[in-house]
C-alpha positions as CSV (number, residue, x, y, z in Angstrom):
1,M,21.7,-6.5,-26.5
2,R,24.7,-4.3,-26.9
3,T,24.7,-0.8,-28.2
4,I,26.1,-0.4,-31.7
5,S,29.2,1.9,-31.8
6,L,29.0,5.4,-33.3
7,D,31.5,4.4,-35.9
8,L,29.4,1.5,-37.2
9,R,26.3,3.7,-37.2
10,E,28.1,6.2,-39.4
11,R,29.3,3.5,-41.8
12,I,25.8,2.1,-42.1
13,L,24.3,5.5,-42.9
14,A,27.2,6.3,-45.3
15,S,26.5,3.1,-47.2
16,Y,22.8,3.8,-47.4
17,D,23.4,7.4,-48.5
18,K,25.8,6.2,-51.3
19,G,23.2,3.8,-52.5
20,E,25.3,0.7,-52.0
21,G,22.3,-1.5,-51.5
22,T,18.8,-1.7,-50.1
23,R,18.1,-1.5,-46.4
24,P,18.0,-5.3,-46.0
25,Q,21.2,-5.7,-48.0
26,I,23.0,-3.1,-45.8
27,A,21.7,-4.8,-42.6
28,R,23.1,-8.2,-43.8
29,R,26.4,-6.6,-44.8
30,Y,27.0,-5.0,-41.4
31,R,25.4,-7.9,-39.5
32,V,22.7,-5.8,-37.8
33,S,19.0,-6.2,-37.9
34,L,16.8,-4.5,-40.5
35,G,15.0,-2.8,-37.6
36,M,18.3,-1.2,-36.5
37,V,18.9,0.2,-40.0
38,K,15.3,1.6,-40.1
39,K,15.8,3.0,-36.6
40,L,19.0,4.8,-37.5
41,L,17.4,6.4,-40.6
42,Q,14.4,7.5,-38.6
43,Q,16.4,8.8,-35.7
44,R,18.6,10.8,-38.1
45,R,15.5,12.2,-40.0
46,L,13.7,13.2,-36.7
47,T,16.6,14.4,-34.5
48,G,19.5,14.9,-36.9
49,D,21.7,12.9,-34.5
50,I,22.6,9.2,-34.6
51,A,24.1,8.7,-31.1
52,P,22.5,6.1,-28.8
53,L,19.5,7.3,-26.9
54,H,19.9,5.2,-23.7
55,G,19.7,8.2,-21.4
56,N,16.1,8.8,-22.5
57,S,14.8,5.4,-21.6
58,G,13.1,4.3,-18.4
59,R,10.8,6.0,-15.9
60,K,11.4,9.7,-15.4
61,P,11.9,10.8,-11.8
62,V,8.9,12.6,-10.2
63,I,11.0,14.4,-7.5
64,L,13.4,16.7,-9.3
65,P,16.4,18.6,-7.9
66,T,14.2,21.7,-7.6
67,H,11.8,19.7,-5.4
68,Q,14.8,18.4,-3.3
69,N,16.0,21.9,-2.7
70,K,12.5,22.9,-1.6
71,M,12.4,19.9,0.8
72,R,15.7,21.0,2.3
73,A,14.5,24.5,2.8
74,L,11.1,23.4,4.3
75,L,12.8,21.0,6.7
76,A,15.3,23.7,7.8
77,R,12.3,25.9,8.8
78,K,10.1,23.2,10.2
79,P,12.1,20.1,11.0
80,K,9.0,18.3,12.5
81,S,7.0,18.4,9.2
82,T,5.3,15.2,8.2
83,L,5.6,13.6,4.8
84,K,2.1,14.7,4.0
85,D,3.0,18.3,4.9
86,L,6.0,18.2,2.6
87,R,4.0,16.7,-0.3
88,K,1.4,19.4,0.1
89,A,3.8,22.3,0.5
90,I,5.9,21.3,-2.6
91,G,2.8,20.4,-4.6
92,L,3.9,16.9,-5.6
93,D,1.6,14.3,-6.9
94,C,3.5,11.2,-5.7
95,S,3.3,8.6,-2.9
96,L,4.5,9.2,0.6
97,P,7.1,6.4,0.3
98,A,8.5,8.3,-2.7
99,I,9.1,11.3,-0.6
100,H,10.5,9.2,2.2
101,Y,13.1,7.6,-0.2
102,A,14.0,11.0,-1.6
103,L,14.6,12.3,2.0
104,R,16.7,9.2,2.8
105,K,18.7,9.8,-0.4
106,L,19.4,13.3,0.8
107,N,20.2,12.1,4.4
108,L,17.3,14.1,5.8
109,T,14.7,13.1,8.3
110,T,11.4,14.7,9.1
111,G,11.8,14.4,12.9
112,K,8.3,13.0,13.3
113,K,8.7,9.8,15.3
114,K,6.1,7.9,17.3
115,P,7.0,7.7,20.9
116,A,7.2,4.3,22.4
117,S,4.1,4.9,24.6
118,A,2.0,5.7,21.6
119,T,2.1,2.1,20.5
120,K,0.7,0.7,23.8
121,R,-3.0,0.2,24.1
122,T,-4.8,2.7,26.3
123,S,-8.4,2.4,27.2
124,A,-10.8,3.6,29.9
125,K,-10.8,0.1,31.4
126,G,-7.0,0.1,32.1
127,P,-4.0,-1.4,30.6
128,A,-4.2,-4.3,28.1
129,K,-4.5,-7.8,29.6
130,S,-1.7,-10.2,28.8
131,P,-2.9,-13.2,26.8
132,V,-3.5,-16.2,29.0
133,K,-3.6,-19.7,27.7
134,R,-6.6,-21.6,29.0
135,V,-6.0,-25.2,30.0
136,A,-8.9,-27.6,29.9
137,K,-9.7,-29.0,33.4
138,K,-9.8,-32.7,33.8
139,S,-13.0,-34.2,35.1
140,R,-13.0,-36.0,38.4
141,T,-14.0,-39.3,36.8
142,A,-11.4,-39.6,34.2
143,R,-12.4,-42.0,31.5
144,K,-9.9,-44.2,29.8
145,P,-10.2,-44.2,26.0
146,A,-11.9,-47.2,24.6
147,A,-9.6,-49.8,23.1
148,K,-10.1,-49.9,19.4
149,K,-11.1,-53.2,18.0
150,P,-9.2,-54.3,14.9
151,A,-11.3,-53.8,11.8
152,A,-12.7,-57.0,10.3
153,R,-11.2,-57.7,6.9
154,R,-13.6,-58.4,4.1
155,S,-12.7,-60.5,1.1
156,P,-12.6,-58.7,-2.1
157,S,-15.1,-61.0,-3.7
158,R,-17.8,-60.2,-1.1
159,K,-19.1,-56.7,-1.5
160,K,-21.8,-55.2,0.6
161,S,-25.1,-54.9,-1.2
162,K,-26.4,-51.3,-1.5
163,S,-29.9,-52.1,-2.6
164,R,-32.6,-51.9,0.0
165,R,-36.2,-52.9,-0.4
């Protein structure tokens, strides 16, 4: 749905203010919905403005520019901070991925990377064993599979009796 121009909004409200018809009549005259006329009247009554309000829609960002500035300052002092440390220091109530994406947007990194050796398994018994596929051993007396006998065909008229006495 397209936004109605400011000019058309002004003409709709001017017609209503002059009493040139009821709200449904004005909606038909300007080829807009009755809800649009009601919305314009309500918006003018509440805010005094009739401009489109698209900038106010959608989810509001949790991490504001002030938080971003704090993240920059914290990472300048402690470049090896974790995402949890940053979240706690700034006092944000958001997910760790949200902080990660905000840092990526600012071209910043935390500097905490897992070393390659941290991903390998370490235990008291030694290094991890490589997975080995086990192959079934053949018995010394190999058996040949029995030849299948063709199934006997039964005529459709003769059915097996299920009753037993």
